C-alpha positions in Angstrom: 0.0 0.0 0.0 1.1 3.5 -0.5 0.1 7.1 -1.0 -1.3 8.2 -4.4 1.7 9.8 -5.9 1.1 9.6 -9.7 2.1 12.7 -11.7 -1.3 12.5 -13.4 -3.0 13.3 -10.1 -1.0 16.5 -9.4 -0.7 20.0 -10.8 1.5 23.1 -10.2 4.4 20.8 -9.8 7.8 22.4 -8.9 11.0 20.5 -8.1 12.4 21.9 -4.9 15.3 19.6 -4.1 16.9 16.1 -4.1 17.1 13.6 -1.3 20.4 12.0 -0.2 19.4 8.8 -2.0 18.9 10.8 -5.2 15.1 11.2 -5.3 13.7 14.4 -6.7 11.6 16.3 -4.2 8.6 18.3 -5.5 6.0 20.6 -4.2 2.5 20.2 -5.8 -1.2 20.1 -5.2 -3.5 17.4 -6.1 -5.6 18.4 -9.1 -8.6 20.5 -8.0 -7.2 20.9 -4.5 -5.5 23.9 -2.9 -3.3 22.3 -0.2 0.4 22.3 -1.1 2.3 19.1 -0.5 6.0 18.1 -0.6 7.0 14.7 -1.7 8.2 12.4 -4.4 6.8 11.5 -7.8 5.9 7.8 -8.3 7.3 7.9 -11.9 10.7 8.9 -10.5 10.7 6.3 -7.7 9.7 3.6 -10.1 13.0 4.1 -11.9 15.2 3.9 -8.8 13.2 1.5 -6.5 10.3 -0.3 -8.2 9.5 -2.3 -5.1 8.4 1.0 -3.4 5.8 1.7 -6.1 2.3 0.1 -6.2 -0.9 0.7 -8.3 -4.3 1.7 -7.0 -7.2 2.3 -9.4 -4.7 2.6 -12.3 -2.7 5.3 -10.5 0.8 4.8 -9.1 1.4 4.9 -5.3 4.6 5.3 -3.3 5.4 3.5 0.0 7.2 6.3 1.6 8.6 4.0 4.3 11.0 2.6 1.7 12.5 5.9 0.5 14.2 8.9 2.2 11.6 11.4 1.2 8.7 12.4 3.5 5.2 13.3 2.2 4.2 16.4 4.1 2.0 19.5 3.9 4.0 22.6 3.0 
């Protein structure tokens, strides 16, 4: 299980950094929402650590316990 983290679910995406393990860190909001989050992009995680990525209703999810990026409200 994981947090919905598919690029297709997000908008206003801005890269803000990179984690020590090399994951890009982004700020974004979910499409139609106005809360800003900071976290990873499932498509990026898939390339580095496929076992941390799952699928839920045809969207990619990320198991944040397996990577060194936190999902947080900005």
